[in-house]
RODO-2510 file (C-alpha; in nm, 4 decimals, decimal comma):
residues 336
     n   res          X          Y          Z
     1     m    10,8147     6,2882     7,7751
     2     k    10,5815     6,1859     8,0532
     3     a    10,3660     6,3642     8,3080
     4     e    10,2938     6,2941     8,6727
     5     i    10,1140     6,4669     8,9579
     6     v    10,2748     6,5090     9,3011
     7     s    10,1001     6,6267     9,6150
     8     s    10,3569     6,8793     9,7375
     9     v    10,5996     7,1206     9,5769
    10     h    10,8495     6,9890     9,8307
    11     a    10,8684     6,6759     9,6124
    12     v    11,0569     6,8898     9,3586
    13     p    11,4033     7,0289     9,4376
    14     v    11,3959     7,4063     9,4731
    15     a    11,6584     7,4563     9,2026
    16     d    11,4667     7,2428     8,9528
    17     w    11,1370     7,4226     9,0097
    18     d    11,2810     7,7734     9,0153
    19     r    11,4828     7,7084     8,6995
    20     l    11,1432     7,7075     8,5241
    21     a    10,9780     7,9713     8,7447
    22     q    11,2570     8,2286     8,7664
    23     h    11,0991     8,4752     8,5227
    24     a    10,7356     8,3677     8,5593
    25     g    10,6791     8,5722     8,8734
    26     v    10,7106     8,5399     9,2473
    27     y    10,3653     8,3779     9,2764
    28     l    10,4918     8,0699     9,0915
    29     s    10,8169     8,0403     9,2859
    30     h    10,8886     7,7308     9,4950
    31     r    10,8975     7,9354     9,8144
    32     w    10,5629     8,1066     9,7559
    33     l    10,3868     7,7839     9,6539
    34     a    10,5204     7,6014     9,9590
    35     g    10,3673     7,8707    10,1783
    36     e    10,0330     7,8464     9,9999
    37     e    10,0058     7,4717    10,0634
    38     s     9,8891     7,5443    10,4179
    39     d     9,5814     7,7337    10,2920
    40     p     9,2837     7,5147    10,3915
    41     t     9,0534     7,6586    10,1242
    42     a     9,2132     7,4440     9,8519
    43     t     9,4107     7,1208     9,8092
    44     a     9,7278     7,1703     9,6089
    45     s     9,9000     6,9300     9,3710
    46     y    10,1536     6,9819     9,0942
    47     a    10,1664     6,8572     8,7371
    48     l    10,5225     6,7780     8,6279
    49     v    10,6493     6,6959     8,2804
    50     r    10,9899     6,5301     8,2515
    51     d    11,2079     6,4644     7,9517
    52     d    11,3271     6,1133     7,8691
    53     d    11,6368     6,1665     8,0847
    54     g    11,4265     6,2774     8,3839
    55     t    11,4866     6,6532     8,3470
    56     l    11,1927     6,8679     8,4552
    57     v    11,0804     7,0618     8,1460
    58     a    10,7315     7,1860     8,2399
    59     a    10,5150     7,2229     8,5493
    60     a    10,1969     7,3783     8,6843
    61     p    10,0358     7,3979     9,0277
    62     l     9,6820     7,2587     9,0363
    63     y     9,4295     7,3449     9,3073
    64     v     9,1057     7,1708     9,3943
    65     v     8,9253     7,4719     9,5393
    66     h     8,6911     7,3981     9,8297
    67     e     8,6087     7,7591     9,9128
    68     e     8,7229     8,0788     9,7428
    69     p     8,7458     8,3728     9,9850
    70     n     8,8748     8,6066     9,7134
    71     t     8,5932     8,7065     9,4780
    72     y     8,8481     8,8083     9,2133
    73     y     8,9280     8,4377     9,1755
    74     e     8,5687     8,3382     9,1062
    75     p     8,5034     8,2503     8,7377
    76     t     8,2346     8,5174     8,7082
    77     h     8,3061     8,5641     8,3371
    78     l     8,1142     8,2458     8,2561
    79     p     7,7525     8,2895     8,1428
    80     p     7,4707     8,2269     8,3928
    81     g     7,3992     7,8578     8,4314
    82     a     7,7383     7,7537     8,2976
    83     r     7,9250     7,4820     8,4817
    84     k     8,1878     7,6545     8,6932
    85     p     8,5310     7,4911     8,7195
    86     c     8,6507     7,3942     9,0678
    87     v     9,0082     7,3121     8,9672
    88     l     9,2397     7,6085     8,9182
    89     a     9,5561     7,5677     8,7106
    90     g     9,8645     7,7791     8,7767
    91     a     9,9082     8,0536     9,0355
    92     r     9,6124     8,0887     9,2710
    93     r     9,7199     8,4279     9,4079
    94     g     9,8892     8,7395     9,2771
    95     y     9,6833     8,7987     8,9594
    96     h     9,9694     8,6832     8,7360
    97     n     9,9752     8,3370     8,5816
    98     s    10,1599     8,1206     8,3319
    99     p    10,2465     7,7549     8,2776
   100     l    10,6104     7,6873     8,3616
   101     t    10,8225     7,5609     8,0734
   102     d    11,1909     7,5293     7,9948
   103     p    11,2790     7,8259     7,7666
   104     r    11,5099     7,6004     7,5638
   105     l    11,2255     7,3777     7,4406
   106     p    11,1769     7,3838     7,0625
   107     g    10,8287     7,4695     6,9376
   108     h    10,6908     7,1203     6,8841
   109     r    10,8151     6,9952     7,2221
   110     l    10,6774     7,3041     7,3937
   111     t    10,3349     7,2330     7,2461
   112     s    10,3568     6,8718     7,3636
   113     c    10,4478     6,9831     7,7169
   114     l    10,1562     7,2245     7,7342
   115     a     9,9174     6,9537     7,6125
   116     l    10,0453     6,7218     7,8874
   117     l     9,9859     6,9932     8,1494
   118     r     9,6353     7,0494     8,0151
   119     d     9,5629     6,6763     8,0216
   120     a     9,6918     6,6459     8,3795
   121     a     9,4624     6,9305     8,4889
   122     r     9,1749     6,7754     8,2940
   123     d     9,2305     6,4336     8,4540
   124     l     9,2462     6,5809     8,8055
   125     a     8,9280     6,7782     8,7470
   126     g     8,7551     6,4725     8,6033
   127     r     8,8313     6,2722     8,9170
   128     h     8,6513     6,5436     9,1144
   129     g     8,3572     6,5710     8,8774
   130     t     8,4465     6,9194     8,7578
   131     t     8,6548     7,1098     8,5022
   132     h     8,9571     7,3390     8,5264
   133     w     9,0510     7,6941     8,4329
   134     w     9,3561     7,9209     8,4151
   135     p     9,2869     8,2716     8,5561
   136     y     9,4977     8,5863     8,5061
   137     l     9,7148     8,4470     8,2278
   138     t     9,9677     8,6878     8,0810
   139     e     9,9443     8,7678     7,7115
   140     p    10,2384     8,5376     7,6164
   141     a    10,0918     8,2531     7,8241
   142     t     9,7514     8,3030     7,6657
   143     r     9,8982     8,2803     7,3164
   144     l    10,0638     7,9503     7,4093
   145     l     9,7663     7,7880     7,5813
   146     a     9,4660     7,9167     7,3870
   147     p     9,5076     7,6789     7,0877
   148     l     9,4751     7,3835     7,3281
   149     y     9,1298     7,4835     7,4502
   150     g     8,7916     7,4861     7,2857
   151     t     8,6851     7,8293     7,4107
   152     p     8,8338     8,1710     7,3340
   153     p     9,0255     8,3547     7,6071
   154     h     8,8364     8,6060     7,8187
   155     r     9,0076     8,9325     7,9125
   156     m     8,9883     8,9709     8,2905
   157     e     9,1964     9,2777     8,3782
   158     d     9,4713     9,5160     8,2735
   159     d     9,8189     9,4550     8,4138
   160     a    10,0783     9,7304     8,4652
   161     t    10,4575     9,7073     8,4720
   162     i    10,6877    10,0084     8,5087
   163     p    11,0190     9,9709     8,3191
   164     l    11,3280    10,0795     8,5132
   165     p    11,5951    10,1846     8,2651
   166     g    11,9506    10,2743     8,3586
   167     a    12,0942    10,2430     8,7059
   168     g    11,8943    10,4677     8,9380
   169     f    11,5902    10,6852     9,0089
   170     d    11,7194    10,9735     8,7970
   171     d    11,7273    10,7392     8,4958
   172     y    11,3677    10,6385     8,5670
   173     l    11,2652    11,0053     8,5825
   174     a    11,4486    11,0802     8,2594
   175     s    11,2347    10,8199     8,0812
   176     l    10,9164    11,0179     8,1583
   177     p    10,7724    11,3294     7,9902
   178     s    10,8920    11,6584     8,1389
   179     k    10,5555    11,7411     8,3017
   180     r    10,5550    11,4071     8,4803
   181     r    10,9104    11,4588     8,6004
   182     v    10,8093    11,7922     8,7552
   183     a    10,4999    11,6395     8,9182
   184     i    10,6895    11,3452     9,0660
   185     r    10,9632    11,5685     9,2060
   186     r    10,6945    11,7860     9,3667
   187     e    10,5193    11,4821     9,5178
   188     r    10,8428    11,3426     9,6595
   189     s    10,9396    11,6799     9,8078
   190     a    10,6004    11,7206     9,9750
   191     f    10,6204    11,3718    10,1247
   192     a    10,9761    11,4305    10,2482
   193     a    10,8678    11,7597    10,4089
   194     a    10,6218    11,5679    10,6274
   195     g    10,9247    11,4459    10,8230
   196     l    10,8215    11,0808    10,8506
   197     d    11,0802    10,8143    10,9278
   198     v    11,1042    10,5846    10,6213
   199     r    11,2360    10,2386    10,7004
   200     h    11,3188     9,9353    10,4847
   201     q    11,2692     9,6151    10,6786
   202     l    11,1582     9,2512    10,6741
   203     l    10,7869     9,1746    10,6833
   204     a    10,8617     8,9363    10,9714
   205     d    10,9615     9,2365    11,1824
   206     c    10,6476     9,4432    11,1204
   207     h    10,3637     9,2145    11,0068
   208     e    10,1369     9,3163    11,2963
   209     d    10,1597     9,6880    11,2160
   210     a    10,1192     9,6158    10,8445
   211     g     9,8193     9,3918    10,9146
   212     r     9,6518     9,6747    11,1056
   213     l     9,6929     9,9125    10,8116
   214     l     9,5837     9,6519    10,5578
   215     a     9,2689     9,5917    10,7617
   216     a     9,2030     9,9664    10,7754
   217     l     9,2173     9,9712    10,3950
   218     q     8,9660     9,6852    10,3810
   219     q     8,7345     9,8733    10,6183
   220     s     8,7530    10,1833    10,4013
   221     h     8,6180     9,9669    10,1166
   222     g     8,3181     9,8589    10,3221
   223     h     8,4496     9,5380    10,4808
   224     g     8,4390     9,4586    10,8512
   225     d     8,7293     9,4655    11,0951
   226     d     8,9681     9,2100    10,9418
   227     t     9,2700     9,2992    11,1567
   228     a     9,3204     8,9441    11,2858
   229     a     9,2755     8,7941    10,9392
   230     m     9,5088     9,0427    10,7704
   231     t     9,7742     9,0010    11,0394
   232     s     9,7520     8,6228    11,0069
   233     l     9,7793     8,6473    10,6284
   234     l    10,0927     8,8621    10,6462
   235     k    10,2430     8,6388    10,9156
   236     r    10,2010     8,3393    10,6833
   237     q    10,3698     8,5273    10,4000
   238     a    10,6526     8,6356    10,6294
   239     d    10,7081     8,2778    10,7449
   240     a    10,7003     8,1406    10,3897
   241     m    10,9028     8,4061    10,2111
   242     g    11,1591     8,4980    10,4765
   243     d    11,4048     8,7627    10,3620
   244     q    11,2293     8,7939    10,0248
   245     a    10,9322     8,9627    10,1943
   246     r    11,0441     9,3264    10,2149
   247     v    10,8546     9,6267    10,3466
   248     v    10,9127     9,9971    10,3015
   249     a    10,7217    10,1798    10,5730
   250     a    10,6688    10,5318    10,7063
   251     y    10,6583    10,5990    11,0805
   252     a    10,5430    10,8944    11,2864
   253     g    10,7362    10,8237    11,6035
   254     p    10,6712    10,4582    11,6932
   255     r    10,3501    10,4353    11,4859
   256     m    10,3542    10,2925    11,1333
   257     t    10,1477    10,5238    10,9119
   258     g    10,1959    10,3524    10,5772
   259     f    10,3669    10,0537    10,4164
   260     c    10,4264     9,8705    10,0911
   261     l    10,5110     9,4988    10,0796
   262     h    10,7138     9,3838     9,7808
   263     y    10,9308     9,0993     9,6537
   264     h    11,2330     9,0856     9,4233
   265     q    11,2548     8,7991     9,1744
   266     g    11,3734     8,7409     8,8206
   267     g    11,4866     9,0987     8,7592
   268     t    11,1470     9,2363     8,8655
   269     t    11,0237     9,3915     9,1884
   270     w    10,6684     9,2710     9,2598
   271     l    10,4341     9,4971     9,4562
   272     r    10,2137     9,2887     9,6838
   273     a    10,0197     9,5031     9,9330
   274     v     9,9865     9,8660    10,0415
   275     g     9,8269    10,0247    10,3461
   276     i     9,7986    10,3892    10,4569
   277     d     9,6739    10,4996    10,7990
   278     p     9,3674    10,7201    10,7301
   279     e     9,4115    10,8871    11,0698
   280     h     9,7678    11,0016    10,9970
   281     p     9,7726    11,1208    10,6356
   282     a    10,0870    11,2664    10,4818
   283     p    10,1073    11,4436    10,1446
   284     f    10,1463    11,1919     9,8603
   285     a    10,2261    10,9110    10,1054
   286     y    10,0444    10,6570     9,8872
   287     f    10,2486    10,7387     9,5769
   288     a    10,5735    10,7662     9,7708
   289     l    10,5326    10,4255     9,9359
   290     t    10,3685    10,2448     9,6449
   291     y    10,5971    10,3643     9,3651
   292     y    10,8883    10,5922     9,4458
   293     e    11,0437    10,4184     9,7472
   294     p    11,0014    10,0683     9,5940
   295     i    11,1570    10,1975     9,2702
   296     e    11,4586    10,3180     9,4652
   297     e    11,4905     9,9774     9,6319
   298     a    11,4322     9,7970     9,3023
   299     y    11,7328     9,9717     9,1529
   300     r    11,9426     9,8775     9,4552
   301     n    11,8465     9,5136     9,3980
   302     g    11,9213     9,5198     9,0256
   303     s    11,5599     9,5023     8,9086
   304     t    11,4759     9,6310     8,5632
   305     a    11,0989     9,6535     8,6180
   306     l    10,8410     9,7194     8,8886
   307     h    10,5322     9,5003     8,8552
   308     a    10,2479     9,7257     8,9693
   309     g     9,9588     9,4889     8,8875
   310     m     9,5949     9,5652     8,8209
   311     k     9,3593     9,8507     8,9187
   312     a     9,4328    10,2251     8,9259
   313     i     9,5763    10,1784     8,5771
   314     e     9,5745    10,5472     8,4840
   315     a     9,7820    10,6400     8,7902
   316     k    10,0298    10,3733     8,6872
   317     r    10,0393    10,4953     8,3265
   318     l    10,1220    10,8420     8,4562
   319     r    10,4243    10,6893     8,6294
   320     g    10,5502    10,5202     8,3163
   321     a    10,3694    10,1859     8,3263
   322     r    10,3230     9,9708     8,0212
   323     v     9,9856     9,7977     8,0230
   324     s     9,9005     9,4517     7,8942
   325     g     9,6064     9,2162     7,9334
   326     l     9,5333     8,9316     8,1732
   327     y     9,3124     8,6519     8,0446
   328     a     9,1179     8,3455     8,1568
   329     l     9,0910     8,0137     7,9758
   330     h     8,8447     7,7489     8,0892
   331     d     8,8230     7,3885     7,9825
   332     t     8,5127     7,2324     7,8304
   333     g     8,6796     6,8948     7,7893
   334     t     8,6669     6,9330     7,4120
   335     g     9,0008     7,1059     7,3430
   336     a     9,2428     6,9821     7,0767
***
């Protein structure tokens, strides 16, 4: 096996990349990574490991980060005075990360592939006078990578995924305790009684309205007016992801009053962003648009899970989420 680094994900055929990324999450898909290459705050490259016959068997995006606008992607877990890595390995967005490997690899070859990915990241970082790290690694990814590094993993966040058993919303409800079933039915009825028009549409068709609501959410958390920035961000996602970028939104007449952006990939529906108009509240609109409507659509698309991500973990537990950890590994240059 041998490793190389290429400067664009477009150097890899979509089918080859997504064969490895299919179940690793939408934020490691070829389409998502291609869209992220235009982000000027980092320079992307990609470590590739090929078998002797040229088959791609492992891969990882690598980013030389020039400026990090998202504080959640700062390595704040390191002690004061520690050298902070400026190369990020794996997914740079989405809070869900893993190296990409062929699931058919036997154990010893898998370990060799992971070591080659680590060495590629280490070499790239060395050329830039820095080190590298892997943020938001899933528990399985952490178990695979941790033995290759000289520092223990650091738990960053909790991560929630709601299983979707059976074939429809009633099967989801049946998987919950009786008190939760009653509460969810009450919440859905109250939202329906508000008489809003619920639409399922492409992000490309509504990114300006969604950007306005996303900016309003940012303002409610103490940030300035980011309407232009949020609209631009959603426009970039719409352009990159095309018909994968789906929105469920509520309207009062022509005005969007709430939305949830989500993606379907690998048997999972991935929640990406939510916004609710504070000036036009509706009963339980947040829960309806964040969980219940996306669950309905997930079933229609054949998903068996809804990835709900970090934060508000208790609310997600109450809706059936299983919670696991997300970890960071950073390189000291002294790993095995």
